[in-house]
C-alpha positions as a printed NumPy array, in Angstrom:
array([[ 85.756,  72.564,  88.717],
       [ 89.084,  71.298,  89.664],
       [ 88.918,  66.963,  89.044],
       [ 92.072,  67.122,  86.946],
       [ 93.97 ,  68.167,  89.566],
       [ 96.355,  67.063,  92.775],
       [ 95.017,  63.986,  92.724],
       [ 94.763,  59.931,  91.196],
       [ 90.955,  60.253,  90.621],
       [ 89.885,  59.195,  87.381],
       [ 87.309,  59.729,  85.443],
       [ 86.04 ,  56.926,  82.698],
       [ 83.331,  56.313,  80.77 ],
       [ 81.273,  53.101,  80.687],
       [ 79.362,  51.255,  77.761],
       [ 77.28 ,  48.231,  79.363],
       [ 75.731,  46.682,  76.562],
       [ 75.466,  49.749,  74.731],
       [ 72.578,  50.518,  76.3  ],
       [ 73.896,  52.649,  79.282],
       [ 77.142,  54.956,  79.238],
       [ 77.848,  56.224,  82.853],
       [ 80.785,  57.932,  84.278],
       [ 82.677,  56.661,  87.298],
       [ 84.851,  58.626,  89.958],
       [ 87.42 ,  56.402,  91.857],
       [ 87.977,  58.214,  95.22 ],
       [ 91.23 ,  56.568,  96.204],
       [ 89.32 ,  56.556,  99.789],
       [ 89.687,  60.055,  99.568],
       [ 86.883,  61.3  , 102.376],
       [ 84.306,  63.874, 100.388],
       [ 81.913,  66.664, 101.601],
       [ 78.498,  67.015, 100.87 ],
       [ 77.899,  69.633,  98.099],
       [ 77.658,  72.979,  99.5  ],
       [ 78.922,  72.01 , 103.351],
       [ 81.084,  74.738, 105.504],
       [ 84.747,  74.507, 105.113],
       [ 86.142,  72.355, 107.745],
       [ 89.401,  74.148, 107.478],
       [ 88.55 ,  77.786, 107.379],
       [ 89.829,  78.352, 103.752],
       [ 93.418,  77.105, 104.84 ],
       [ 95.734,  75.788, 103.032],
       [ 97.28 ,  73.28 , 104.045],
       [ 94.988,  71.827, 106.127],
       [ 94.963,  72.338, 109.719],
       [ 95.142,  69.901, 111.951],
       [ 92.417,  71.001, 114.182],
       [ 89.671,  73.525, 113.281],
       [ 86.423,  74.763, 115.513],
       [ 84.125,  77.493, 114.34 ],
       [ 82.69 ,  79.743, 116.527],
       [ 80.181,  82.355, 116.36 ],
       [ 80.471,  86.17 , 115.242],
       [ 83.597,  87.729, 113.072],
       [ 86.773,  89.915, 114.28 ],
       [ 87.104,  93.346, 112.546],
       [ 90.375,  94.362, 110.906],
       [ 90.581,  98.123, 110.92 ],
       [ 93.063, 100.495, 110.994],
       [ 92.441, 101.095, 114.578],
       [ 93.371,  97.171, 114.969],
       [ 96.762,  97.293, 117.31 ],
       [ 98.898,  94.25 , 117.192],
       [100.611,  93.298, 120.287],
       [103.299,  91.397, 120.716],
       [106.36 ,  89.334, 123.156],
       [108.6  ,  90.627, 121.036],
       [108.321,  93.285, 118.341],
       [111.488,  92.991, 116.606],
       [110.333,  89.175, 116.159],
       [110.883,  88.652, 112.395],
       [107.585,  86.646, 112.322],
       [106.079,  89.958, 113.838],
       [108.07 ,  91.902, 111.638],
       [106.486,  90.049, 108.878],
       [102.954,  90.685, 109.68 ],
       [103.578,  94.214, 110.142],
       [104.669,  94.917, 106.823],
       [102.324,  92.676, 105.472],
       [ 99.346,  94.796, 106.902],
       [101.043,  98.394, 106.464],
       [101.521,  97.553, 103.146],
       [ 97.967,  95.843, 102.415],
       [ 95.773,  97.209, 104.837],
       [ 97.137, 100.423, 105.417],
       [ 97.847,  99.598, 109.52 ],
       [ 99.757, 102.261, 110.824],
       [100.461, 100.974, 114.344],
       [103.742,  99.43 , 115.437],
       [103.493,  96.667, 117.148],
       [103.877,  97.198, 121.208],
       [104.245,  94.774, 123.952],
       [100.569,  96.542, 125.472],
       [ 96.878,  96.975, 124.069],
       [ 94.773,  99.159, 125.623],
       [ 92.179, 100.847, 124.432],
       [ 88.807,  99.412, 122.779],
       [ 89.969,  98.535, 119.519],
       [ 90.509,  95.294, 117.922],
       [ 93.781,  93.449, 118.8  ],
       [ 95.889,  91.346, 117.116],
       [ 98.151,  89.5  , 119.621],
       [101.052,  87.38 , 118.874],
       [102.826,  85.487, 121.54 ],
       [105.138,  82.744, 122.423],
       [103.392,  82.101, 125.522],
       [102.555,  78.611, 126.108],
       [104.125,  77.638, 122.84 ],
       [106.236,  75.256, 124.837],
       [103.049,  72.89 , 125.157],
       [102.788,  72.694, 121.248],
       [104.803,  70.358, 118.782],
       [107.839,  71.462, 116.794],
       [107.098,  74.4  , 114.399],
       [103.122,  74.289, 115.592],
       [101.322,  76.942, 116.096],
       [ 97.305,  78.017, 118.066],
       [ 95.377,  80.372, 116.343],
       [ 92.224,  82.205, 117.869],
       [ 90.033,  84.573, 116.555],
       [ 86.847,  85.951, 118.745],
       [ 84.989,  89.241, 118.117],
       [ 87.584,  91.414, 119.554],
       [ 90.878,  89.498, 119.664],
       [ 93.279,  87.036, 117.654],
       [ 95.619,  85.166, 119.472],
       [ 98.221,  83.612, 117.574],
       [100.55 ,  81.613, 119.749],
       [104.112,  79.827, 118.573],
       [107.623,  80.105, 119.124],
       [110.014,  80.801, 115.849],
       [108.334,  79.21 , 112.836],
       [105.147,  78.139, 114.632],
       [104.397,  82.027, 115.363],
       [105.282,  82.332, 111.604],
       [103.384,  79.759, 110.314],
       [ 99.854,  80.708, 112.625],
       [100.622,  84.406, 111.066],
       [100.284,  82.588, 107.805],
       [ 97.435,  81.095, 108.564],
       [ 95.807,  84.456, 109.44 ],
       [ 96.648,  86.275, 106.111],
       [ 94.857,  83.322, 104.61 ],
       [ 91.848,  84.409, 106.308],
       [ 91.955,  87.762, 104.964],
       [ 89.624,  88.797, 102.35 ],
       [ 91.207,  88.814,  98.98 ],
       [ 90.401,  92.674,  98.274],
       [ 91.679,  94.856, 101.199],
       [ 88.859,  97.216, 102.687],
       [ 88.563,  99.433, 105.678],
       [ 86.98 ,  97.021, 108.165],
       [ 87.434,  93.388, 107.014],
       [ 85.933,  90.679, 108.333],
       [ 87.586,  87.833, 109.846],
       [ 85.727,  84.463, 110.906],
       [ 85.764,  83.642, 114.338],
       [ 87.599,  80.075, 114.664],
       [ 90.442,  78.418, 116.537],
       [ 92.936,  76.75 , 114.829],
       [ 95.536,  74.247, 116.821],
       [ 98.417,  72.898, 114.465],
       [101.269,  71.856, 113.459],
       [103.25 ,  69.62 , 110.509],
       [103.349,  66.066, 109.555],
       [106.933,  66.561, 108.213],
       [109.769,  68.468, 109.008],
       [111.168,  68.067, 105.815],
       [108.315,  70.056, 103.115],
       [110.632,  70.928, 100.174],
       [110.59 ,  72.058,  96.69 ],
       [113.749,  72.062,  94.052],
       [114.674,  74.864,  91.418],
       [116.358,  73.891,  88.392],
       [118.752,  76.898,  88.07 ],
       [121.646,  75.051,  85.323],
       [119.055,  74.441,  82.52 ],
       [117.561,  77.963,  82.456],
       [119.345,  80.629,  84.637],
       [116.508,  82.592,  87.195],
       [117.8  ,  86.151,  88.73 ],
       [117.993,  86.307,  92.414],
       [114.539,  87.904,  92.778],
       [112.366,  85.751,  91.076],
       [114.246,  83.449,  93.133],
       [112.977,  85.217,  96.419],
       [109.427,  85.306,  94.422],
       [109.54 ,  81.383,  94.816],
       [110.702,  81.344,  98.409],
       [107.791,  83.723,  99.391],
       [105.257,  80.887,  97.593],
       [107.015,  78.711,  99.913],
       [106.459,  80.282, 103.453],
       [103.   ,  81.193, 102.396],
       [101.758,  77.803, 102.186],
       [104.64 ,  76.591, 105.336],
       [107.324,  74.634, 102.627],
       [110.812,  75.071, 104.617],
       [113.16 ,  73.736, 102.686],
       [114.476,  75.296,  98.911],
       [116.524,  72.831,  97.073],
       [118.893,  74.994,  94.878],
       [119.929,  72.492,  92.084],
       [123.341,  74.762,  90.907],
       [125.339,  73.296,  88.732],
       [124.552,  70.973,  85.943],
       [125.777,  70.285,  82.096],
       [123.986,  73.115,  81.313],
       [125.438,  75.845,  83.353],
       [127.246,  76.179,  86.921],
       [125.703,  78.836,  88.736],
       [127.248,  79.586,  92.178],
       [130.588,  81.99 ,  92.364],
       [133.846,  79.364,  93.496],
       [136.391,  82.145,  94.39 ],
       [139.288,  79.8  ,  94.24 ],
       [137.937,  78.391,  90.612],
       [137.012,  81.397,  88.421],
       [136.777,  79.584,  85.611],
       [133.681,  77.877,  86.704],
       [131.701,  80.931,  86.167],
       [133.525,  82.598,  83.311],
       [133.503,  79.47 ,  81.088],
       [130.984,  77.538,  83.017],
       [128.006,  79.682,  83.655],
       [127.516,  80.987,  79.799],
       [126.228,  78.812,  76.738],
       [125.85 ,  79.534,  73.065],
       [122.275,  80.851,  72.876],
       [119.588,  78.683,  71.159],
       [115.784,  78.924,  70.776],
       [114.516,  75.712,  69.133],
       [113.857,  73.544,  71.859],
       [115.474,  71.269,  74.84 ],
       [117.091,  68.1  ,  73.295],
       [116.326,  70.033,  70.015],
       [118.653,  72.356,  70.066],
       [122.23 ,  72.683,  67.85 ],
       [125.477,  72.461,  69.28 ],
       [127.475,  75.064,  69.8  ],
       [129.304,  76.149,  66.036],
       [133.162,  76.812,  66.677],
       [134.11 ,  80.034,  67.399],
       [130.869,  80.73 ,  68.436],
       [130.291,  83.261,  71.277],
       [128.492,  81.814,  75.056],
       [126.076,  84.675,  75.907],
       [123.088,  82.799,  77.43 ],
       [123.678,  82.257,  81.325],
       [124.513,  83.794,  84.465],
       [125.556,  82.864,  87.663],
       [125.428,  84.14 ,  91.781],
       [127.961,  85.84 ,  93.11 ],
       [128.807,  84.625,  96.741],
       [127.36 ,  88.129,  98.184],
       [124.272,  87.645,  96.346],
       [123.853,  83.86 ,  97.821],
       [124.425,  85.242, 101.106],
       [121.069,  87.681, 100.479],
       [119.237,  84.908,  99.866],
       [120.426,  82.926, 102.366],
       [119.317,  85.188, 104.644],
       [115.977,  86.045, 102.992],
       [115.031,  81.87 , 103.21 ],
       [116.023,  82.535, 106.864],
       [113.514,  85.273, 107.47 ],
       [110.739,  83.04 , 105.999],
       [112.392,  80.051, 108.074],
       [113.241,  78.557, 104.909],
       [116.319,  76.899, 104.859],
       [118.485,  76.142, 101.504],
       [120.153,  73.191, 100.582],
       [122.361,  73.134,  97.823],
       [123.351,  70.923,  95.058],
       [126.57 ,  70.641,  93.815],
       [125.749,  67.498,  91.271],
       [128.439,  65.308,  90.758],
       [129.956,  63.121,  89.193],
       [127.798,  63.096,  86.447],
       [126.295,  65.898,  85.354],
       [129.864,  67.899,  85.133],
       [129.996,  69.017,  81.69 ],
       [129.628,  72.894,  82.714],
       [132.527,  72.126,  85.238],
       [134.443,  69.782,  82.588],
       [134.481,  72.504,  79.865],
       [136.017,  75.094,  82.388],
       [138.879,  72.229,  83.41 ],
       [138.544,  69.143,  81.397],
       [141.397,  68.071,  83.318],
       [138.36 ,  66.811,  85.834],
       [137.572,  64.19 ,  83.538],
       [139.231,  60.506,  82.821],
       [139.589,  61.347,  79.057],
       [140.525,  65.242,  79.063],
       [138.3  ,  66.179,  76.215],
       [138.054,  69.936,  75.949],
       [133.775,  70.144,  75.904],
       [131.736,  73.482,  75.706],
       [128.787,  74.195,  78.124],
       [125.849,  72.489,  76.69 ],
       [123.252,  74.484,  75.36 ],
       [120.517,  71.846,  75.46 ],
       [121.367,  69.89 ,  72.909],
       [121.507,  66.422,  72.325],
       [124.596,  64.115,  73.57 ],
       [122.864,  61.005,  74.658],
       [121.657,  57.766,  72.779],
       [119.546,  55.852,  74.131],
       [118.258,  51.989,  73.137],
       [115.156,  49.9  ,  73.419],
       [116.798,  48.057,  76.531],
       [116.311,  51.244,  78.616],
       [120.45 ,  51.828,  78.512],
       [121.986,  54.913,  77.343],
       [125.457,  55.962,  76.229],
       [127.056,  59.398,  76.759],
       [128.24 ,  61.136,  73.836],
       [130.412,  63.251,  75.544],
       [132.299,  62.583,  78.929],
       [129.977,  64.738,  81.327],
       [131.772,  62.7  ,  84.617],
       [134.659,  63.522,  86.843],
       [137.552,  61.253,  87.096],
       [136.618,  59.11 ,  90.486],
       [140.395,  57.906,  90.841],
       [142.157,  61.456,  90.703],
       [142.942,  63.191,  93.734],
       [143.005,  65.87 ,  92.167],
       [139.599,  65.798,  91.7  ],
       [139.415,  65.32 ,  95.765],
       [141.182,  68.706,  96.368],
       [138.946,  70.344,  93.437],
       [136.18 ,  69.265,  94.971],
       [136.936,  69.684,  98.743],
       [137.863,  73.328,  97.737],
       [134.607,  74.005,  96.224],
       [132.549,  72.005,  98.788],
       [134.583,  74.255, 101.532],
       [132.799,  77.678,  99.49 ],
       [129.788,  76.228,  99.467],
       [129.715,  75.151, 102.425],
       [130.421,  78.407, 104.022],
       [127.069,  79.973, 102.248],
       [124.418,  77.753, 103.643],
       [124.093,  77.056, 107.259],
       [121.866,  74.389, 106.66 ],
       [123.33 ,  70.265, 107.858],
       [123.004,  68.827, 104.528],
       [124.869,  68.869, 101.218],
       [123.713,  67.578,  98.332],
       [126.285,  65.974,  95.752],
       [123.352,  64.893,  92.917],
       [125.053,  61.536,  92.155],
       [122.123,  60.739,  89.322],
       [122.284,  59.453,  85.765],
       [126.446,  58.867,  85.842],
       [127.03 ,  57.513,  82.823],
       [130.035,  54.78 ,  83.78 ],
       [131.157,  53.761,  79.941],
       [134.223,  56.015,  79.798],
       [135.286,  54.743,  83.137],
       [134.811,  51.27 ,  81.715],
       [137.176,  52.096,  78.837],
       [139.922,  54.087,  80.836],
       [142.802,  51.301,  81.978],
       [143.775,  53.627,  85.098],
       [139.948,  53.206,  86.322],
       [140.131,  49.582,  85.158],
       [143.19 ,  49.329,  87.259],
       [141.817,  50.906,  90.491],
       [138.559,  48.525,  90.019],
       [140.695,  45.4  ,  89.941],
       [142.974,  46.809,  92.813],
       [139.763,  47.252,  95.033],
       [138.403,  44.25 ,  93.876],
       [135.629,  45.973,  92.693],
       [133.276,  44.192,  89.83 ],
       [131.212,  46.744,  88.526],
       [131.8  ,  50.346,  87.926],
       [128.369,  51.099,  90.401],
       [130.878,  50.375,  93.26 ],
       [133.426,  53.097,  91.949],
       [130.491,  55.85 ,  91.987],
       [129.69 ,  54.276,  95.633],
       [133.602,  54.709,  96.557],
       [133.315,  58.157,  95.109],
       [130.395,  59.124,  96.965],
       [132.325,  57.557, 100.578],
       [135.226,  59.809,  99.983],
       [132.513,  62.788,  99.866],
       [130.989,  62.028, 102.743],
       [134.293,  62.131, 104.771],
       [134.792,  65.434, 102.661],
       [131.766,  66.863, 104.006],
       [131.634,  65.454, 107.074],
       [134.798,  67.161, 108.118],
       [132.935,  70.675, 107.063],
       [130.294,  69.644, 109.46 ],
       [127.28 ,  68.786, 106.549],
       [125.76 ,  65.81 , 106.208],
       [125.678,  64.203, 102.426],
       [122.625,  63.629, 100.665],
       [122.287,  62.412,  96.737],
       [119.444,  61.203,  94.393],
       [118.578,  57.407,  95.2  ],
       [121.349,  56.259,  92.092],
       [123.773,  56.682,  95.179],
       [122.136,  53.429,  96.442],
       [124.191,  51.34 ,  93.564],
       [127.185,  50.031,  94.298],
       [126.356,  50.273,  97.599],
       [125.045,  52.971,  99.839],
       [127.601,  54.846, 101.487],
       [127.392,  55.018, 105.183],
       [125.655,  57.887, 106.829],
       [124.632,  59.054, 103.364],
       [120.778,  60.449, 102.787],
       [118.412,  59.377,  99.858],
       [116.32 ,  61.764,  97.802],
       [114.11 ,  59.053,  95.899],
       [113.139,  60.415,  92.322],
       [112.702,  57.214,  90.27 ],
       [109.989,  55.801,  91.878],
       [109.835,  55.177,  95.524],
       [112.179,  51.929,  95.294],
       [115.184,  53.822,  96.66 ],
       [113.397,  55.407,  99.62 ],
       [112.447,  52.598, 100.782],
       [115.29 ,  50.232, 100.509],
       [117.316,  53.097, 101.878],
       [114.628,  53.647, 104.99 ],
       [115.196,  49.737, 105.544],
       [118.89 ,  50.104, 105.753],
       [118.079,  52.959, 108.601],
       [119.15 ,  55.722, 105.847],
       [117.314,  59.048, 106.212],
       [115.09 ,  59.555, 103.06 ],
       [113.224,  62.175, 101.6  ],
       [110.489,  61.051,  99.301],
       [110.188,  63.074,  95.513],
       [109.105,  60.226,  93.424],
       [108.403,  61.285,  89.702],
       [106.238,  58.62 ,  89.305],
       [103.287,  60.221,  91.787],
       [103.231,  63.616,  90.487],
       [106.525,  65.259,  92.301],
       [107.868,  66.64 ,  89.025],
       [106.7  ,  69.811,  88.633],
       [107.845,  69.894,  84.616],
       [105.716,  66.653,  83.564],
       [101.799,  66.93 ,  82.454],
       [ 98.645,  67.931,  84.586],
       [ 96.858,  67.395,  81.474],
       [ 96.686,  65.579,  78.028],
       [ 99.84 ,  66.468,  76.801],
       [ 98.26 ,  68.791,  73.561],
       [ 97.047,  70.793,  76.469],
       [100.434,  71.473,  78.269],
       [102.92 ,  73.964,  77.109],
       [106.313,  71.809,  76.334],
       [107.124,  69.585,  78.959],
       [109.29 ,  66.252,  80.116],
       [105.451,  64.531,  79.489],
       [103.552,  61.704,  81.806],
       [100.743,  63.29 ,  83.908],
       [101.427,  61.162,  87.359],
       [ 98.798,  61.906,  89.986],
       [ 99.685,  64.195,  93.245],
       [ 97.105,  64.816,  95.5  ],
       [ 96.065,  61.649,  97.232],
       [ 99.729,  60.028,  97.515],
       [101.119,  59.131, 100.786],
       [104.667,  60.06 , 101.16 ],
       [105.12 ,  57.143, 103.625],
       [105.188,  54.034, 101.847],
       [102.949,  50.975, 103.272],
       [105.292,  48.711, 103.565],
       [107.724,  50.653, 105.592],
       [107.373,  48.879, 109.449],
       [106.429,  51.444, 112.214],
       [110.618,  51.541, 112.994],
       [111.267,  52.421, 109.654],
       [108.832,  55.074, 108.449],
       [110.449,  57.673, 111.03 ],
       [113.382,  57.513, 108.211],
       [111.011,  59.527, 105.592],
       [112.373,  62.961, 106.485],
       [109.587,  64.52 , 104.193],
       [108.724,  65.703, 100.632],
       [110.056,  67.641,  97.818],
       [108.691,  69.169,  94.574],
       [110.922,  69.376,  91.778],
       [111.005,  71.865,  89.255],
       [113.233,  70.798,  86.334],
       [113.853,  73.299,  83.989],
       [114.384,  71.92 ,  80.604],
       [111.044,  73.154,  79.283],
       [111.133,  75.694,  81.57 ],
       [112.314,  79.065,  80.823],
       [110.41 ,  82.155,  82.028],
       [108.472,  83.288,  85.682],
       [105.221,  82.993,  83.939],
       [105.678,  79.381,  82.36 ],
       [107.144,  78.385,  85.999],
       [104.059,  79.833,  87.52 ],
       [101.56 ,  77.682,  84.75 ],
       [103.531,  74.027,  85.896],
       [103.846,  74.919,  89.702],
       [101.23 ,  77.414,  90.951],
       [ 98.418,  74.691,  91.687],
       [100.919,  72.048,  92.679],
       [102.833,  73.771,  94.995],
       [ 99.531,  73.624,  97.031],
       [ 98.668,  70.445,  96.741],
       [102.228,  69.555,  97.73 ],
       [101.868,  71.91 , 100.905],
       [ 99.034,  69.906, 101.696],
       [100.847,  66.157, 100.757],
       [103.54 ,  67.877, 103.482],
       [102.171,  69.164, 105.838],
       [ 98.332,  67.713, 106.722],
       [ 98.061,  64.563, 108.178],
       [ 96.32 ,  62.368, 105.615],
       [ 92.993,  61.804, 107.363],
       [ 92.62 ,  65.179, 107.373],
       [ 93.21 ,  65.497, 103.608],
       [ 90.216,  65.839, 101.57 ],
       [ 90.28 ,  66.413,  97.974],
       [ 86.875,  67.572,  97.093],
       [ 86.972,  70.181, 100.185],
       [ 90.34 ,  71.684,  98.73 ],
       [ 89.576,  71.472,  94.997],
       [ 86.048,  73.283,  95.201],
       [ 86.242,  75.081,  98.366],
       [ 89.647,  76.584,  99.367],
       [ 91.402,  76.49 ,  95.991],
       [ 89.427,  78.718,  94.214],
       [ 89.98 ,  81.611,  97.089],
       [ 93.491,  81.087,  96.081],
       [ 92.747,  81.496,  92.646],
       [ 91.165,  84.568,  93.296],
       [ 94.524,  85.954,  94.895],
       [ 96.306,  84.861,  92.009],
       [ 94.268,  85.944,  89.57 ],
       [ 94.667,  89.739,  91.197],
       [ 98.081,  89.104,  91.533],
       [ 98.72 ,  88.404,  88.049],
       [100.045,  84.819,  88.155],
       [100.078,  82.992,  85.013],
       [ 98.122,  80.134,  86.862],
       [ 96.801,  77.175,  84.928],
       [ 92.83 ,  77.86 ,  84.69 ],
       [ 90.573,  74.425,  85.448],
       [ 89.269,  73.338,  82.519],
       [ 84.923,  74.023,  82.974],
       [ 84.074,  70.164,  82.727],
       [ 84.912,  66.967,  82.754],
       [ 85.699,  64.354,  81.492],
       [ 87.15 ,  65.996,  78.558],
       [ 88.357,  64.744,  74.931],
       [ 85.645,  61.995,  74.88 ],
       [ 82.461,  60.892,  73.262],
       [ 79.356,  59.932,  75.106],
       [ 76.546,  58.067,  73.335],
       [ 72.628,  59.335,  74.431],
       [ 70.05 ,  61.521,  73.055],
       [ 68.937,  63.996,  75.781],
       [ 71.991,  65.979,  77.174],
       [ 72.178,  68.339,  80.418],
       [ 75.617,  69.92 ,  81.923],
       [ 75.566,  72.06 ,  85.256],
       [ 79.109,  73.339,  85.197],
       [ 80.39 ,  76.154,  87.796],
       [ 83.252,  78.064,  87.448],
       [ 86.714,  77.993,  89.182],
       [ 87.232,  81.444,  90.995],
       [ 84.38 ,  84.043,  91.668],
       [ 83.906,  86.531,  88.827],
       [ 84.93 ,  84.002,  85.922],
       [ 82.667,  83.112,  82.995],
       [ 82.124,  80.432,  80.992],
       [ 81.276,  80.39 ,  77.323],
       [ 80.596,  77.197,  75.553],
       [ 79.971,  76.254,  72.001],
       [ 77.706,  73.434,  69.977],
       [ 79.382,  74.104,  66.096],
       [ 82.484,  72.546,  66.977],
       [ 84.415,  76.209,  67.274],
       [ 86.516,  76.987,  69.96 ],
       [ 84.436,  79.099,  72.228],
       [ 85.863,  82.534,  73.323],
       [ 84.083,  85.83 ,  74.625],
       [ 81.938,  85.98 ,  71.884],
       [ 79.945,  82.81 ,  72.741],
       [ 77.016,  81.997,  74.451],
       [ 77.871,  82.638,  78.028],
       [ 77.016,  79.716,  80.406],
       [ 74.478,  80.88 ,  82.99 ],
       [ 72.284,  77.465,  84.301],
       [ 72.392,  74.159,  83.455],
       [ 71.536,  73.634,  80.176],
       [ 69.911,  70.71 ,  78.343],
       [ 69.44 ,  69.85 ,  74.424],
       [ 68.349,  66.936,  72.566],
       [ 70.695,  65.446,  69.227],
       [ 69.249,  64.677,  66.625],
       [ 68.637,  60.812,  65.748],
       [ 71.556,  59.021,  64.386],
       [ 73.18 ,  62.742,  64.287],
       [ 76.355,  64.002,  66.652],
       [ 77.111,  67.871,  68.36 ],
       [ 80.77 ,  68.987,  70.002],
       [ 80.244,  70.583,  72.902],
       [ 82.786,  72.88 ,  74.067],
       [ 83.51 ,  74.919,  77.007],
       [ 86.318,  77.722,  78.145],
       [ 86.377,  79.507,  81.48 ],
       [ 87.765,  82.676,  81.576],
       [ 88.644,  84.337,  84.714],
       [ 88.427,  88.022,  86.156],
       [ 91.86 ,  89.122,  84.955],
       [ 91.163,  87.357,  81.204],
       [ 93.119,  83.942,  81.618],
       [ 91.456,  81.349,  79.617],
       [ 91.687,  77.546,  80.737],
       [ 91.961,  74.59 ,  78.352],
       [ 89.074,  73.77 ,  76.554],
       [ 86.302,  71.376,  77.791],
       [ 85.709,  68.916,  74.208],
       [ 83.422,  66.243,  74.6  ],
       [ 81.684,  64.493,  71.193],
       [ 78.209,  64.096,  71.835],
       [ 76.572,  60.969,  69.865],
       [ 72.688,  59.854,  69.426],
       [ 72.224,  56.389,  69.924],
       [ 68.866,  57.09 ,  71.91 ],
       [ 70.051,  56.478,  74.888],
       [ 69.293,  59.264,  77.613],
       [ 72.335,  60.469,  79.283],
       [ 71.732,  63.442,  82.062],
       [ 75.44 ,  64.572,  83.164],
       [ 76.322,  66.728,  85.842],
       [ 79.488,  68.164,  87.497],
       [ 76.639,  67.469,  90.919],
       [ 76.611,  63.656,  89.946],
       [ 80.36 ,  63.197,  89.598],
       [ 80.718,  63.758,  93.477],
       [ 79.198,  61.17 ,  94.322]])
């Protein structure tokens, strides 16, 4: 089952006077469905606003005709290409539909009555109608595609249903860090395709940091000839050896401006806008390696290969052992950024421009005589005010280029610059403060599951990552502490893929695939429509089946929860269900980790543990493609207490 995903749901063991062992499910006020009930949302992720089931089915075949108001519309082209490639549909879209064949009609007629990005999908036995305009039509098509069977067939059956839908938030984002590890253009496009499928519409591209500068700047070629490359290291982020003298920097890469334009167009064709990030004034070591005069110490540096160059103390404070910050009082720095921003802004049509602003170590500023004199002149009491001054200068630079500045929540420290928007990552507090100040906010708190490089399960069951195990599915991006007048300043929500520990596409898929679906539902679906049991047990399995057939390296949920615990009793029974169709569950009781040579689970199992003895129950799920879940492991001790354990009971 999927209880370990996407929710603040928790299981815990209670032993009451050594007489009863019981399991409790904390549901966080999410409505739960009875088992085996009809899907409220027709299998669509994210769950629609309104769904009505009707009788009958629609048959998609090679004779099905596509009718469209505008056959050249990019949403129409997208669906036609998809059906031709996957379902061998030969008909080209036309403005008319005749004959007795079934029809898919794509139209904007009536879309003016729908909310922004909204659509209406109606399926009858003879006709599919998608009503929408621009992104709305595209999202209606994505819902239609989700209703198709996983396996193409000559005559696919679609349920008759009526869907009216629109998003909760206008900003539904995913961030990819390509500085820590570089991803190719095609790999970026593949992530954009995944976003589009689930109606996510903002791609935040973290292009620069200490570990690599990834975008071509024609006026400053050393940003990529030097800043895009580092010495190769393989031990692990934070443990890698620093560069040795004379060692060649061969690991890295960057995007040319032509490649950037190509990705921007590719995303726009899927109604995704790209938010570029040039991270300043901290996290700038790659730029400083190319141009040391940008920092106040003017110390020569090399692009960091994932080696540690900070020292942390018990009080939570830290210091950087290398100067990775730009000089905030040097006019040459602002001229440099003006030219960089000019080239970057010309490549990205989106109105916002991300300047980072996070984790800026100010220790070198505090030791610099010039910066200290500047602070005295400006009557600044602390270095945070210097960063606020720096940010306000960038607001003006970007305003002249027709862009709005957005930064991580550290830009609040020292005073929030006028008109700056905030991306809240250190919990919700920064976002709440900015919204109360009437500044626009994107919620992206690491504390609420929106850092996709964090754990989803116990640390020993996951690949190397940043730790933590925050909840995700039940999170509401609009804090209850905001007033009705303040809530509209929450523009939306974003999940972040930091790549310190994500160097490959398979690792990325493992860490993000299932959480991206939960994010989509968080960003699109009204809170009252969110239903964890429906999501995890009814709609998610079909998407996992698609992932499995596509060969994606998704994380297979463990077959039984809770896990890694001890239960007390004499008689035990287990009832399990594979997470996707066709998967099998294998189990052992002898302490051995199960594999496909062990006993296959088919029906509920029951066994007795002898008095004063124990057994180790372990189970694993294996998908049709051979992917394996983590192991469910439970120590069962006989202390003469009868326990009947069933996943059905866990739903209650």
